[in-house]
C-alpha positions in Angstrom: 0.0 0.1 0.0 1.7 3.5 -0.6 2.7 5.4 1.9 -0.4 7.8 3.8 0.3 10.9 3.4 -0.3 14.1 5.9 -2.0 17.4 4.4 0.2 20.4 5.3 0.1 22.0 7.9 -2.0 25.7 7.8 -1.5 28.3 10.2 -4.6 30.2 12.0 -4.5 33.2 13.9 -6.5 32.9 16.3 -8.1 36.7 18.4 -8.4 36.0 21.2 -9.2 39.4 23.9 -6.8 41.5 22.9 -7.2 45.5 22.8 -4.8 47.9 21.9 -4.5 49.9 24.9 -6.4 54.0 24.0 -6.1 55.5 27.2 -3.9 58.6 28.3 -0.5 58.3 28.6 0.6 59.4 31.7 4.3 59.3 32.2 7.3 59.2 34.1 5.6 62.4 36.4 2.7 60.1 37.3 4.4 57.0 37.7 6.8 59.1 39.6 3.5 59.9 42.0 3.0 57.1 42.3 5.9 55.6 43.3 6.2 57.4 46.2 2.8 57.9 47.4 3.0 53.5 47.5 6.8 53.9 49.6 4.6 57.0 52.1 2.1 55.0 53.1 4.0 51.8 53.1 6.0 54.0 55.1 3.6 52.8 58.6 1.4 50.6 56.7 -1.3 51.3 54.8 -1.8 49.2 51.8 0.1 46.3 53.9 -1.6 43.7 56.1 -2.4 44.2 59.8 1.0 43.0 61.3 2.9 45.3 59.2 0.7 48.2 61.0 1.5 48.1 64.3 5.2 49.3 65.2 5.0 51.9 62.8 2.0 53.4 64.0 3.0 52.2 67.6 6.4 54.4 67.8 3.6 57.5 66.2 2.2 57.0 69.4 5.2 56.8 71.2 6.2 60.0 70.0 2.6 61.1 70.3 2.0 60.8 73.4 4.6 62.1 75.7 3.4 65.9 74.3 -0.2 65.0 74.5 0.7 64.5 78.5 3.5 68.0 78.7 -0.2 69.6 77.4 -2.2 68.4 79.1 -0.1 69.5 82.8 0.2 72.9 80.9 -3.7 73.6 81.2 -4.1 71.9 84.5 -1.6 73.8 86.7 -1.6 77.5 84.6 2.2 77.3 82.9 3.7 80.6 81.3 4.9 77.8 78.9 5.6 74.6 77.6 8.1 72.1 80.0 10.1 71.3 76.8 10.6 73.9 73.9 10.1 73.2 70.5 12.8 72.6 69.1 14.0 69.9 72.0 11.3 67.1 71.8 12.2 65.3 68.8 16.1 65.4 70.2 15.0 64.0 73.7 12.7 61.7 71.9 15.4 60.7 68.9 15.5 57.1 70.1 12.3 56.6 68.9 13.5 58.2 65.4 16.0 56.3 65.0 13.6 52.6 65.7 11.2 54.2 63.5 13.4 54.4 60.5 15.6 51.0 61.6 12.6 49.7 60.5 11.7 51.5 57.8 13.7 52.3 55.3 15.4 48.4 54.7 10.8 48.2 54.3 11.8 50.6 51.9 14.2 50.0 49.8 15.3 46.2 50.5 13.0 44.2 49.5 13.0 45.7 45.5 16.8 44.1 46.2 15.7 41.7 47.6 13.3 40.1 44.9 14.9 42.2 41.6 12.4 43.9 41.1 14.6 47.7 40.3 14.7 46.7 37.1 11.0 46.3 36.4 10.5 49.8 37.6 13.0 50.7 34.5 10.9 49.0 32.5 8.4 51.6 32.6 8.8 55.5 32.1 10.6 56.4 34.8 14.2 56.3 35.5 17.2 55.8 37.7 16.6 59.3 39.4 12.4 59.3 39.4 13.2 56.1 41.8 15.7 57.6 44.0 14.4 61.0 44.7 10.0 59.3 45.2 11.8 56.9 47.3 13.9 59.7 49.7 10.5 62.0 49.8 7.9 59.5 51.0 10.7 58.6 53.6 11.6 62.5 54.5 7.8 62.9 53.9 7.3 59.6 56.5 10.1 60.6 59.2 8.7 65.0 59.4 5.0 63.3 59.8 6.6 61.2 63.0 7.7 65.0 63.7 5.6 67.6 62.4 2.7 65.7 64.3 4.0 66.2 68.1 4.5 69.7 68.1 1.6 70.5 66.2 -0.4 68.9 69.5 2.3 71.2 72.1 1.4 73.8 70.1 -2.2 73.8 69.7 -2.1 73.0 73.4 0.3 76.0 74.2 -2.7 77.7 72.6 -5.2 76.2 74.6 -3.8 77.6 77.4 -3.3 80.6 76.7 -0.2 81.0 76.4 1.8 83.9 74.0 0.8 83.5 70.8 3.3 84.9 69.4 6.2 83.1 71.1 4.3 79.5 70.5 3.6 80.7 66.7 7.5 81.0 66.6 8.7 78.4 68.7 6.6 76.6 67.0 8.2 77.6 63.5 11.3 76.6 64.0 10.5 73.8 65.4 9.1 72.7 62.0 12.6 73.9 60.5 14.6 71.6 62.7 12.4 68.3 61.9 12.2 68.8 58.5 16.4 69.7 57.8 16.5 66.5 61.0 13.3 64.2 58.2 16.0 64.5 55.6 19.0 64.0 57.0 18.0 60.7 58.7 16.2 59.5 55.4 19.0 59.4 53.2 21.2 58.0 55.8 18.9 55.8 56.6 18.2 54.5 52.7 21.9 54.6 51.9 22.5 52.2 54.1 19.9 49.8 53.4 20.4 50.1 50.6 23.6 48.4 50.4 22.5 45.2 51.6 18.8 43.1 50.6 18.5 41.8 53.7 16.1 43.9 55.6 17.7 42.5 58.8 21.1 43.2 58.2 19.9 46.4 57.4 17.8 47.4 60.6 20.9 46.4 62.3 22.9 48.5 60.3 20.5 51.8 61.2 20.4 51.4 64.7 24.3 50.8 64.4 25.1 54.1 62.5 23.2 56.3 64.7 23.8 54.9 68.1 27.6 54.1 67.7 28.5 57.6 65.9 26.6 59.6 69.3 27.4 57.8 71.2 31.3 58.1 70.4 30.7 61.8 69.7 28.7 62.6 72.9 31.7 60.2 75.0 34.4 62.6 72.7 33.0 65.5 74.1 31.9 64.3 77.1 35.5 64.0 77.6 36.8 67.8 75.5 34.3 69.2 78.8 36.0 67.4 82.0 39.8 68.8 79.9 38.6 72.3 79.6 38.5 71.9 75.9 35.2 74.0 75.5 36.1 74.6 72.0 37.1 71.1 70.3 33.6 70.5 72.0 31.5 72.3 69.7 33.2 70.6 66.1 33.0 66.9 68.1 29.2 67.9 67.2 29.2 67.4 63.1 30.7 63.7 63.1 27.1 62.5 64.5 23.7 63.0 62.7 22.0 64.1 66.2 24.4 66.5 66.6 24.5 68.5 64.1 20.6 68.7 63.9 21.3 69.8 67.5 24.3 72.5 66.5 22.3 74.2 63.7 19.6 74.8 65.9 21.5 76.3 68.4 22.6 78.6 66.2 20.5 79.5 63.4 16.9 78.3 65.5 17.1 80.2 69.6 18.0 76.4 70.5 19.8 75.6 73.9 22.1 72.7 73.2 22.0 69.0 74.4 26.2 69.5 74.6 27.6 68.9 77.5 28.0 71.7 79.2 25.4 73.5 76.8 28.7 75.1 74.7 26.4 74.9 71.6 28.0 76.2 68.0 27.9 79.7 67.9 27.0 81.8 64.5 30.8 81.1 62.8 30.6 77.4 63.7 26.9 77.5 62.6 27.4 78.4 59.0 29.8 75.4 58.6 27.1 73.1 60.3 24.9 73.7 57.3 27.3 73.5 54.8 28.5 70.5 56.5 24.1 68.9 57.0 23.1 70.2 53.0 26.6 68.0 51.5 25.6 64.5 53.6 21.6 65.2 52.4 23.7 65.9 48.6 25.9 63.1 48.8 22.8 60.4 50.3 21.3 60.7 47.4 24.3 61.0 45.1 24.9 57.8 46.4 21.7 56.5 46.4 21.9 57.4 42.5 25.2 54.8 43.0 23.9 52.4 44.4 20.4 51.8 41.8 22.9 52.5 38.5 24.1 48.7 39.4 21.1 47.4 40.3 18.7 49.0 37.4 21.3 46.9 35.4 
């Protein structure tokens, strides 16, 4: 019998229902805003699991409770001024701020590195600078909310206690400037440290170590300088720790009382150096993040 012959295969195009996108092309600006919004919400656990909301909300509460207590004391005892100046509040609660940064900075960047989703961001109409700027702005905004809300509670309470309006408004404005600078500085440092490792646990430990060790070392050496009556060195040593850097800036330009040993904060001349170093660290942090994501985006 002759071998059976098979009919040649015929190619068939199946319509499976895909349609071309005909909506608006929103572009880079929309993508940048969306990433900022998502990162800011994530810093407080919004849009994530209930477990993710616990720590940031507790820390926000811990930041606000002392302010509420101070307001209650000022109102009931008819004090002539608040127990703590607006510019001092964040300095006193620096441990809470550091813990918040250590918990949320790795959450913001480490997961993208660990699961290698950064190249997916850059496959869209978004550039490396957009990603870094959105993450930086979101973390700084989250820290500003953490530190500014207690100041708002103090301010409203001071007005309810009928304290001098002009003095309280001036102090409140100075406090907002102080925590805005603190937020930018801490956000940059925290993100740089967290972006060095895709492991969140390592990032948490590294951020805590950077903030704690630097402050402890500077405070110790400042104490030694005070004991040896070398008061000029105390103000210069404050340049080498994030929290003392903020303390020096607000002491020099925001009428704050210095937390340095013996109250030997920087004067206006030294304060200019503090401002330059502060701006350099913030800009340097942004630059280091840009360099980090040049490789991470490949």
